Rosetta silent file (secondary structure, phi, psi, omega in degrees, C-alpha in Angstrom):
SEQUENCE: MSFVTTSDGVEIFYKDWGPKDAQPIVFHHGWPLSSDDWDGQMLFFLGKGYRVVAHDRRGHGRSSQVWDGHDMDHYAADSAAVVDKLDLRNAVHIGHSTGGGQALHYTVKHGAGRVAKLVLIGAVPPLMLKTEANPGGLPLEVFDGFRKALADNRAQFFHDVPAGPFYGYNRPGAKVDQGVIWNWWRQGMMGGAKAHYDGIKAFSETDFTEDLKACAVPTLVMHGDDDQIVPIGASAHESIKHLKQGTLKVYPGLPHGLCTTHADVVNADLLAFIKG
SCORE:     score description
SCORE:     0.000 S_00000001
   1 L     0.000  154.235 -176.417   -4.641  -14.191  -16.181 S_00000001
   2 E  -103.594  133.588  179.727   -7.126  -14.164  -13.310 S_00000001
   3 E  -136.092  153.217  168.136   -9.753  -11.445  -12.870 S_00000001
   4 E  -123.315  142.534  178.624  -12.767  -10.741  -10.720 S_00000001
   5 E   -98.709  125.133 -178.457  -15.555   -8.417  -11.863 S_00000001
   6 L   -77.419  171.605 -178.671  -16.717   -5.904   -9.263 S_00000001
   7 L   -62.963  -23.087  177.061  -20.340   -4.871   -8.682 S_00000001
   8 L  -102.623   20.046  169.418  -19.763   -1.794  -10.869 S_00000001
   9 L    83.841   16.322 -179.500  -18.264   -3.805  -13.725 S_00000001
  10 L   -91.449  133.876  177.992  -14.527   -3.259  -13.163 S_00000001
  11 E   -88.268  114.923 -179.189  -12.148   -6.104  -14.028 S_00000001
  12 E  -104.757  119.398  177.608   -9.652   -6.523  -11.168 S_00000001
  13 E   -78.680  139.849  177.272   -6.530   -8.574  -11.899 S_00000001
  14 E  -144.172  158.140  172.581   -5.222  -10.743   -9.096 S_00000001
  15 E  -112.551  141.174  178.677   -2.548  -13.343   -8.297 S_00000001
  16 E  -140.737  100.152 -174.873   -3.313  -16.332   -6.102 S_00000001
  17 E  -117.508  145.798  173.037   -0.292  -18.531   -5.386 S_00000001
  18 L   104.850  175.303 -177.940    0.255  -21.397   -2.978 S_00000001
  19 L   -62.370  134.223 -176.879   -1.743  -24.140   -1.261 S_00000001
  20 L   -69.385  -19.499  179.883   -5.448  -23.341   -1.061 S_00000001
  21 L   -97.178    4.509  178.302   -5.635  -24.730    2.485 S_00000001
  22 L   -84.927  160.195  177.190   -2.728  -22.602    3.770 S_00000001
  23 L   -63.778  130.562 -178.616   -3.192  -19.370    5.729 S_00000001
  24 E   -85.620  143.364  170.831   -3.614  -16.551    3.207 S_00000001
  25 E  -119.325  124.107 -175.541   -1.593  -13.351    3.166 S_00000001
  26 E  -110.954  126.496 -175.364   -3.180  -10.557    1.125 S_00000001
  27 E  -108.598  137.810  179.960   -1.017   -7.710   -0.170 S_00000001
  28 E  -121.732  117.182 -171.213   -2.215   -4.191   -1.074 S_00000001
  29 L   -83.146  166.321  179.705    0.201   -2.146   -3.183 S_00000001
  30 L   -88.084  173.970  177.825    1.103    1.522   -3.111 S_00000001
  31 L   -82.770  140.111   -6.049    0.474    4.333   -5.593 S_00000001
  32 L  -104.317   43.532 -164.686    0.921    4.231   -8.621 S_00000001
  33 L   -92.512 -151.173 -178.634    2.230    0.670   -8.727 S_00000001
  34 L  -149.468 -179.000  178.414    0.792   -2.837   -9.067 S_00000001
  35 H   -61.913  -19.553  177.880    0.818   -6.209   -7.338 S_00000001
  36 H   -61.249  -22.544 -178.980    4.263   -6.761   -8.899 S_00000001
  37 H   -66.339  -13.806 -179.358    5.688   -4.472   -6.225 S_00000001
  38 H   -98.657   12.702 -176.913    5.194   -7.343   -3.755 S_00000001
  39 H   -51.351  -46.057 -176.687    7.346   -9.879   -5.642 S_00000001
  40 H   -64.708  -30.480  178.612    9.954  -10.002   -2.885 S_00000001
  41 H   -85.076  -41.868 -176.878    7.365  -10.669   -0.211 S_00000001
  42 H   -64.767  -41.788  178.833    5.136  -13.048   -2.191 S_00000001
  43 H   -67.221  -38.347  179.434    8.004  -15.329   -3.178 S_00000001
  44 H   -61.919  -50.630 -175.970    9.346  -15.305    0.383 S_00000001
  45 H   -74.944  -28.203  172.414    6.040  -16.289    1.990 S_00000001
  46 H   -60.674  -40.953  178.310    5.223  -18.768   -0.764 S_00000001
  47 H   -68.054  -18.721  177.958    8.465  -20.480    0.182 S_00000001
  48 L   -93.539    4.201  175.837    7.315  -20.583    3.805 S_00000001
  49 L    94.530    7.170 -179.319    4.149  -22.476    2.890 S_00000001
  50 L   -87.708  161.429  169.137    1.636  -19.628    2.889 S_00000001
  51 E   -92.382  125.790 -175.974   -1.008  -18.801    0.304 S_00000001
  52 E  -117.932  133.881 -175.374   -0.225  -15.366   -1.125 S_00000001
  53 E  -132.951  137.740  174.859   -2.728  -13.119   -2.885 S_00000001
  54 E  -151.934  147.459  178.336   -2.355   -9.662   -4.426 S_00000001
  55 E  -129.369  161.455  173.729   -4.382   -7.621   -6.871 S_00000001
  56 L   -89.895  123.806  178.424   -3.880   -4.569   -9.061 S_00000001
  57 L   -55.996  150.184  178.561   -5.953   -1.628   -7.822 S_00000001
  58 L   -52.203  135.035 -178.427   -8.570   -0.383  -10.280 S_00000001
  59 L    81.282   -4.864 -178.472   -6.886    1.740  -12.951 S_00000001
  60 L  -114.418  155.030  174.350   -3.483    0.292  -12.023 S_00000001
  61 L    53.420 -125.578 -175.939   -1.443   -2.519  -13.542 S_00000001
  62 L   -97.481   -0.185  177.457   -3.562   -5.006  -15.469 S_00000001
  63 L   -75.420  164.123 -176.766   -6.912   -4.016  -13.968 S_00000001
  64 L   -56.797  137.187  177.557   -9.458   -2.026  -16.002 S_00000001
  65 L   -88.991   65.838  179.517   -8.458    1.577  -16.708 S_00000001
  66 L   -75.785  159.571 -175.559  -11.820    2.984  -15.667 S_00000001
  67 L   -90.756  -15.602 -173.672  -12.270    6.723  -15.260 S_00000001
  68 L  -127.864  176.332  177.270  -14.154    6.696  -11.953 S_00000001
  69 L    80.364   19.686 -177.688  -14.229    5.076   -8.519 S_00000001
  70 L   -91.935   71.118 -179.581  -10.707    6.101   -7.556 S_00000001
  71 L  -148.348  166.696 -172.083  -11.402    6.530   -3.850 S_00000001
  72 H   -66.096  -31.156  177.976  -10.906    4.478   -0.700 S_00000001
  73 H   -63.277  -44.504  178.114  -14.479    3.197   -0.549 S_00000001
  74 H   -70.314  -40.022  178.277  -14.140    1.666   -4.019 S_00000001
  75 H   -57.256  -45.917 -179.059  -10.582    0.468   -3.345 S_00000001
  76 H   -66.528  -39.821  178.689  -11.757   -1.393   -0.239 S_00000001
  77 H   -65.100  -36.228  177.210  -14.786   -2.822   -2.046 S_00000001
  78 H   -66.075  -39.696  175.076  -12.511   -4.061   -4.838 S_00000001
  79 H   -60.107  -43.048  179.795  -10.329   -5.789   -2.249 S_00000001
  80 H   -62.293  -35.561  179.411  -13.470   -7.387   -0.838 S_00000001
  81 H   -62.605  -40.439  178.120  -14.438   -8.633   -4.300 S_00000001
  82 H   -68.144  -47.821 -179.087  -11.145  -10.520   -4.570 S_00000001
  83 H   -60.705  -42.584 -178.468  -11.336  -11.861   -1.010 S_00000001
  84 H   -67.821  -40.468  179.408  -14.938  -12.976   -1.427 S_00000001
  85 H   -61.446  -41.104 -177.946  -14.277  -14.715   -4.741 S_00000001
  86 H   -87.845   -5.857 -178.961  -11.399  -16.681   -3.220 S_00000001
  87 L    51.297   54.705 -178.203  -13.256  -17.089    0.105 S_00000001
  88 L   -82.849  129.201  179.525  -10.188  -16.090    2.097 S_00000001
  89 L  -133.852  156.960 -176.966  -10.481  -16.480    5.856 S_00000001
  90 L    55.889   37.566 -173.650   -8.065  -16.068    8.769 S_00000001
  91 E   -89.798  149.817  170.014   -6.089  -13.840    6.425 S_00000001
  92 E  -100.992  123.573 -179.960   -3.256  -11.443    7.186 S_00000001
  93 E  -104.515  128.638 -177.228   -3.641   -8.210    5.211 S_00000001
  94 E  -123.591  124.350 -179.985   -0.498   -6.210    4.467 S_00000001
  95 E  -127.536  138.439  177.233   -0.600   -2.760    2.895 S_00000001
  96 E  -111.726  131.885  173.800    2.166   -0.396    1.839 S_00000001
  97 L    58.951 -120.120  175.943    1.688    3.381    1.536 S_00000001
  98 H   -58.602  -36.402  178.045   -1.699    3.971   -0.169 S_00000001
  99 H   -63.027  -24.837  174.741   -2.239    0.230    0.128 S_00000001
 100 H   -66.548  -43.220  175.332   -1.990    0.599    3.890 S_00000001
 101 H   -62.919  -41.855  179.280   -4.994    2.886    3.876 S_00000001
 102 H   -63.024  -45.811 -179.249   -6.791    0.495    1.554 S_00000001
 103 H   -63.896  -40.047  177.680   -6.019   -2.551    3.730 S_00000001
 104 H   -65.038  -47.389 -178.132   -7.176   -0.724    6.860 S_00000001
 105 H   -63.852  -39.994  176.017  -10.385    0.510    5.237 S_00000001
 106 H   -61.182  -47.151 -177.098  -11.104   -2.978    3.894 S_00000001
 107 H   -56.916  -43.943 -176.996  -10.497   -4.544    7.316 S_00000001
 108 H   -76.464  -40.097 -174.059  -12.941   -2.210    9.038 S_00000001
 109 H   -86.474  -31.026 -171.332  -15.634   -2.068    6.331 S_00000001
 110 H  -132.039   -7.120 -166.936  -15.559   -5.590    4.905 S_00000001
 111 L   -93.643    3.513 -177.524  -13.192   -7.783    6.899 S_00000001
 112 L   -56.585  126.484  179.438  -15.285   -8.952    9.853 S_00000001
 113 L    80.367   -3.047 -178.091  -14.710  -12.665   10.384 S_00000001
 114 L  -118.541  -26.679 -174.445  -12.106  -12.825    7.640 S_00000001
 115 E   -99.814  126.426  178.224   -9.093  -10.809    8.843 S_00000001
 116 E   -92.015  -43.552 -178.025   -6.744  -12.247   11.477 S_00000001
 117 E  -148.430  161.849 -178.018   -4.067   -9.550   11.497 S_00000001
 118 E  -134.587  141.386  175.982   -3.181   -6.309    9.722 S_00000001
 119 E  -128.740  129.384  177.305    0.150   -4.738    8.777 S_00000001
 120 E  -114.189  116.236 -177.124    0.619   -1.098    7.747 S_00000001
 121 E  -114.695  119.605 -179.633    3.993   -0.368    6.114 S_00000001
 122 L    50.530   38.399 -166.000    4.964    3.236    5.352 S_00000001
 123 L   -87.903  155.723 -173.639    1.227    3.774    5.315 S_00000001
 124 L   -77.404  -23.467  178.115   -0.757    6.970    4.751 S_00000001
 125 L   -60.770  154.269    2.263   -3.125    6.824    7.783 S_00000001
 126 L   -81.865  -31.769  179.873   -4.346    8.678    9.648 S_00000001
 127 L  -164.249  126.536 -178.303   -4.219   11.680    7.260 S_00000001
 128 L   -82.602  -32.108 -173.920   -1.485   13.015    4.996 S_00000001
 129 E   -74.707  137.678  175.407   -2.979   16.449    4.295 S_00000001
 130 L   -74.276  126.382  176.042   -2.220   19.352    6.614 S_00000001
 131 L  -137.270  176.923  176.947   -5.377   20.763    8.197 S_00000001
 132 L   -60.619  -37.915 -179.759   -6.205   22.750   11.320 S_00000001
 133 L   -83.096  -12.076 -178.018   -6.854   19.477   13.108 S_00000001
 134 L  -133.109   67.418 -173.418   -3.782   17.848   11.531 S_00000001
 135 L   -66.817  -16.262 -179.617   -1.012   20.469   11.649 S_00000001
 136 L   -86.146   -1.514 -179.581    1.729   17.891   11.102 S_00000001
 137 L   -76.189  179.114 -179.751    0.482   16.946    7.649 S_00000001
 138 E   -91.348  141.619 -179.118    1.789   18.078    4.281 S_00000001
 139 L   -62.151  151.783  178.994    0.390   21.259    2.659 S_00000001
 140 H   -56.183  -31.626 -178.640   -2.100   20.914   -0.193 S_00000001
 141 H   -59.313  -30.887  178.329    0.472   22.571   -2.458 S_00000001
 142 H   -62.214  -45.736 -177.199    2.636   19.447   -2.231 S_00000001
 143 H   -76.483  -30.516  171.721   -0.106   17.275   -3.688 S_00000001
 144 H   -62.540  -35.853  176.640   -1.050   19.922   -6.250 S_00000001
 145 H   -65.062  -38.974  175.249    2.583   19.693   -7.345 S_00000001
 146 H   -59.747  -46.611 -177.750    2.218   15.934   -7.746 S_00000001
 147 H   -62.907  -42.043  179.987   -0.862   16.445   -9.904 S_00000001
 148 H   -65.238  -44.330 -179.524    0.854   19.040  -12.102 S_00000001
 149 H   -62.271  -39.135  179.663    3.964   16.891  -12.569 S_00000001
 150 H   -67.301  -44.620 -177.951    1.808   13.896  -13.512 S_00000001
 151 H   -69.329  -35.081 -177.516   -0.304   15.876  -15.975 S_00000001
 152 H   -73.801  -44.053 -175.442    2.686   17.638  -17.542 S_00000001
 153 H  -162.433   81.096 -175.529    4.952   14.615  -18.034 S_00000001
 154 H   -59.692  -39.528 -177.262    3.903   11.425  -16.274 S_00000001
 155 H   -62.843  -41.520  179.327    6.775    9.375  -17.696 S_00000001
 156 H   -71.330  -40.716  178.211    9.410   11.745  -16.344 S_00000001
 157 H   -59.604  -41.165 -178.452    7.644   12.127  -12.995 S_00000001
 158 H   -75.776   -7.237  168.806    7.490    8.348  -12.656 S_00000001
 159 H   -91.303  -41.849 -173.988   11.237    8.217  -13.194 S_00000001
 160 H   -67.176  -34.216 -177.980   12.107   11.029  -10.813 S_00000001
 161 H   -65.108  -53.289  179.098   10.172    9.634   -7.838 S_00000001
 162 H   -72.020  -27.587  179.118   11.940    6.245   -7.608 S_00000001
 163 H   -73.076  -13.993 -178.190   15.270    7.718   -8.688 S_00000001
 164 L  -120.672 -103.574 -166.880   15.049   10.118   -5.756 S_00000001
 165 L   -74.042  -26.496 -172.410   12.999   10.100   -2.559 S_00000001
 166 L   -59.433  -45.477 -179.565   11.009    6.854   -2.816 S_00000001
 167 L  -105.297    7.978 -178.510   13.996    4.594   -2.203 S_00000001
 168 L    71.658   20.199 -178.567   16.232    7.201   -0.602 S_00000001
 169 L   -72.713   -7.815  176.006   18.474    7.234   -3.675 S_00000001
 170 L   -89.110    1.227  179.720   18.828   11.001   -3.259 S_00000001
 171 L   -84.760  145.939  178.927   20.702   10.540    0.031 S_00000001
 172 L   -57.414  131.526  177.249   24.502   10.961    0.124 S_00000001
 173 L    80.685    3.285 -179.238   26.261    7.650   -0.371 S_00000001
 174 L   -65.683  139.413  175.557   23.124    5.776   -1.417 S_00000001
 175 L   -89.319  107.284 -173.700   23.698    2.693   -3.558 S_00000001
 176 L   -84.778  130.682  177.548   21.388    3.241   -6.518 S_00000001
 177 L  -108.396  105.754 -175.489   19.813    0.209   -8.189 S_00000001
 178 H   -63.985  -34.248  178.801   18.807    1.163  -11.740 S_00000001
 179 H   -62.646  -39.059  177.756   16.720   -1.987  -12.153 S_00000001
 180 H   -62.973  -41.749  179.275   14.591   -1.031   -9.150 S_00000001
 181 H   -61.541  -48.026 -177.912   14.005    2.425  -10.659 S_00000001
 182 H   -69.852  -30.455  177.002   12.930    1.034  -14.005 S_00000001
 183 H   -66.927  -38.907  174.744   10.709   -1.589  -12.373 S_00000001
 184 H   -61.379  -46.722 -179.675    8.890    1.199  -10.500 S_00000001
 185 H   -61.053  -44.272  179.854    8.567    3.129  -13.776 S_00000001
 186 H   -59.045  -47.294 -179.426    7.296    0.035  -15.606 S_00000001
 187 H   -62.998  -44.255 -179.080    4.603   -0.614  -13.020 S_00000001
 188 H   -62.116  -44.890 -175.443    3.504    3.014  -12.953 S_00000001
 189 H   -74.732  -12.163  173.122    3.264    3.384  -16.717 S_00000001
 190 H   -69.594  -28.215 -175.553    1.135    0.215  -16.984 S_00000001
 191 L   -85.461  179.866 -177.259   -1.676    2.034  -15.196 S_00000001
 192 L   -96.050  141.322 -178.173   -3.985    4.818  -16.306 S_00000001
 193 H   -62.089  -37.033 -179.496   -3.223    8.516  -15.898 S_00000001
 194 H   -65.559  -42.581  178.170   -6.765    9.287  -14.686 S_00000001
 195 H   -63.412  -41.092 -179.781   -6.564    6.668  -11.943 S_00000001
 196 H   -68.541  -40.328  179.536   -3.182    7.972  -10.858 S_00000001
 197 H   -63.227  -49.774 -179.663   -4.331   11.604  -10.914 S_00000001
 198 H   -68.735  -29.165 -179.722   -7.435   10.898   -8.835 S_00000001
 199 H   -63.154  -25.986  178.296   -5.465    8.569   -6.582 S_00000001
 200 H   -62.245  -43.024  176.764   -3.450   11.504   -5.275 S_00000001
 201 H   -64.942  -41.098 -178.302   -6.585   12.926   -3.685 S_00000001
 202 H   -60.965  -44.960 -176.550   -7.524    9.488   -2.345 S_00000001
 203 H   -81.854  -21.317 -175.476   -4.238    8.904   -0.550 S_00000001
 204 H   -97.296  -27.394 -172.444   -3.698   12.477    0.651 S_00000001
 205 H  -111.465   -3.979  177.335   -7.151   13.651    1.727 S_00000001
 206 L   -77.879  127.676  178.698   -8.776   10.515    3.166 S_00000001
 207 L   -96.457  113.627 -176.515   -9.004   10.688    6.949 S_00000001
 208 L   -98.337   12.331 -174.934   -8.552    7.193    8.403 S_00000001
 209 H   -56.448  -46.764 -178.382   -8.789    8.206   12.064 S_00000001
 210 H   -68.243  -33.576  175.389  -12.119    6.496   12.670 S_00000001
 211 H   -62.945  -43.492  178.696  -10.931    3.368   10.846 S_00000001
 212 H   -59.860  -43.790 -179.707   -7.906    3.191   13.132 S_00000001
 213 H   -66.090  -32.297 -175.841  -10.132    3.507   16.199 S_00000001
 214 H   -87.515  -12.674 -176.095  -12.510    0.838   14.899 S_00000001
 215 L   -66.429  123.505 -172.667   -9.833   -1.665   13.888 S_00000001
 216 L  -108.509    5.190 -177.724  -10.255   -4.710   16.138 S_00000001
 217 L  -107.944  155.267  175.336   -7.417   -6.970   14.953 S_00000001
 218 L   -56.439  130.464 -173.550   -3.739   -7.034   16.010 S_00000001
 219 E  -130.080  127.818  175.750   -1.959   -4.473   13.842 S_00000001
 220 E  -102.408  124.668  177.486    1.740   -4.004   13.157 S_00000001
 221 E  -106.079  116.194 -178.106    2.782   -0.513   12.033 S_00000001
 222 E  -116.043  132.716 -175.934    6.167   -0.525   10.258 S_00000001
 223 E  -155.182  135.931  172.266    7.837    2.687    9.121 S_00000001
 224 E   -80.953  137.110 -177.338   11.276    3.941    8.123 S_00000001
 225 L   -82.393    0.421  170.860   12.221    7.114    9.950 S_00000001
 226 L  -111.330   30.660  177.109   13.820    8.496    6.766 S_00000001
 227 L   -71.422  113.218 -178.457   10.586    8.109    4.790 S_00000001
 228 L   -92.963   -5.838 -179.122   10.505   11.144    2.478 S_00000001
 229 L   -97.253  -50.078  176.754    7.150   10.242    0.901 S_00000001
 230 L  -120.088   89.873 -175.981    5.008    9.578    3.980 S_00000001
 231 L   -56.075  134.061 -171.207    6.768   11.359    6.870 S_00000001
 232 H   -64.229  -30.726 -175.586    6.680    9.196    9.989 S_00000001
 233 H   -62.567  -39.014 -177.396    5.668   11.978   12.377 S_00000001
 234 H   -95.591    1.121 -177.271    2.244   12.550   10.861 S_00000001
 235 L  -119.908  -88.451 -174.571    1.607    8.903    9.993 S_00000001
 236 H   -57.312  -44.397 -177.575    2.930    5.972   12.020 S_00000001
 237 H   -65.457  -27.889  176.986    3.449    7.965   15.220 S_00000001
 238 H   -85.271  -39.964 -178.490   -0.135    9.215   15.006 S_00000001
 239 H   -58.635  -43.022 -174.761   -1.713    5.939   13.848 S_00000001
 240 H   -62.693  -24.254  179.487   -0.375    3.974   16.787 S_00000001
 241 H   -68.094  -24.524 -173.364   -2.201    6.311   19.191 S_00000001
 242 H  -101.552  -13.447 -174.804   -5.592    5.191   17.832 S_00000001
 243 L   -82.439  135.138  178.965   -5.121    1.431   17.453 S_00000001
 244 L   -70.062  -38.744 -177.087   -6.553   -0.893   20.102 S_00000001
 245 L  -128.488   53.946 -174.851   -4.008   -3.643   19.437 S_00000001
 246 E   -98.512  145.140  172.755   -1.215   -1.774   17.699 S_00000001
 247 E  -128.216  129.481 -179.076    2.543   -2.379   17.688 S_00000001
 248 E  -104.770  130.336  175.682    4.932    0.177   16.221 S_00000001
 249 E  -126.367  114.109 -177.694    8.258   -0.833   14.679 S_00000001
 250 E  -102.029  136.665 -178.778   10.489    2.010   13.480 S_00000001
 251 E  -110.520  105.683 -177.872   13.439    1.386   11.136 S_00000001
 252 L   -59.591  127.419  173.885   16.233    3.942   11.593 S_00000001
 253 L    78.350   -2.118 -176.346   17.399    5.450    8.326 S_00000001
 254 L   -87.247  150.263 -174.543   15.158    3.381    6.067 S_00000001
 255 L   -89.910 -175.236  178.815   13.199    4.928    3.177 S_00000001
 256 L   -62.796  -42.691 -177.019    9.609    4.684    1.989 S_00000001
 257 L   -85.854   40.640 -174.995   10.385    1.783   -0.324 S_00000001
 258 H   -64.811  -23.620  178.058   11.873   -0.369    2.438 S_00000001
 259 H   -64.452  -24.055  177.947   10.023   -3.493    1.285 S_00000001
 260 H   -96.011  -48.801 -175.090   12.325   -3.462   -1.745 S_00000001
 261 H   -71.419  -27.890 -178.289   15.538   -1.957   -0.397 S_00000001
 262 L  -135.332   51.009 -176.411   15.506   -4.017    2.815 S_00000001
 263 H   -59.913  -35.784 -178.193   13.271   -6.951    1.947 S_00000001
 264 H   -63.784  -41.220  178.855   15.236   -9.344    4.137 S_00000001
 265 H   -68.467  -48.223 -178.346   14.651   -7.236    7.245 S_00000001
 266 H   -62.780  -45.774 -177.705   11.003   -6.539    6.462 S_00000001
 267 H   -62.227  -41.460  179.432   10.200  -10.145    5.555 S_00000001
 268 H   -62.584  -41.371 -179.542   11.725  -11.517    8.756 S_00000001
 269 H   -71.562  -35.358  175.548    9.709   -9.096   10.892 S_00000001
 270 H   -63.379  -44.866  179.946    6.515   -9.836    8.974 S_00000001
 271 H   -61.183  -42.749  179.476    7.023  -13.564    9.487 S_00000001
 272 H   -62.996  -39.781  179.821    7.593  -13.105   13.205 S_00000001
 273 H   -68.064  -43.051 -178.471    4.407  -11.035   13.528 S_00000001
 274 H   -65.123  -39.777 -178.923    2.315  -13.502   11.532 S_00000001
 275 H   -76.520  -26.298 -172.872    3.570  -16.465   13.544 S_00000001
 276 L   -72.447    0.000    0.000    3.365  -14.642   16.880 S_00000001
């Protein structure tokens, strides 16, 4: 397996597939998953001749289960460690959910001269938490509930999320894929409970407004309007207002986990954006 060691000694696992001289696409996964969540996209773009790269966030997947550094500054720096080791340039960075915040923060803080385009899918920016300045966000009690459920019984919580709202399997008439549920559970349980617990604060309380304003690359914002995890009103619809070169694509009826449930649709639109 391939790892890079960060400046604070964390071993970050990464995948690097495809021709080294091809344009790289870098994937940033959501909470509490791993780079495996991008299988459907990585295989698709590998088949199109691209170089595809993805890493496991610190404390997630096969990366070190360290107790600290579970915040967006460290997440972005860890992404930079992978990019710098592989010397990736003219790259397209794609982030889903928490990974969207990470990809955006990386692009603004570390990506100058290296990032060609950015894609935010079901992403957490600009801010998930409800505040006086962000009345459309979710109350703190929602995220406190996440923390309690994780601390009380992480294994059950990590079953209930994909079996219900993440993929829209709680909707009437939904076609439930048990393999998808267990794959989500498998990825989640590979990671560390401390990283997952602290990650809730990272994805819910980080304000990405200034990052959105500072982002200088063409950015595609993709979001399902039936996203029950990251509601579209306080995320995509707000993010697009701050982006200099932003394009919003809304998917009627699609859930948070649309990269899995509707990979064919998502992959085609990603390819069109990258080529365009």
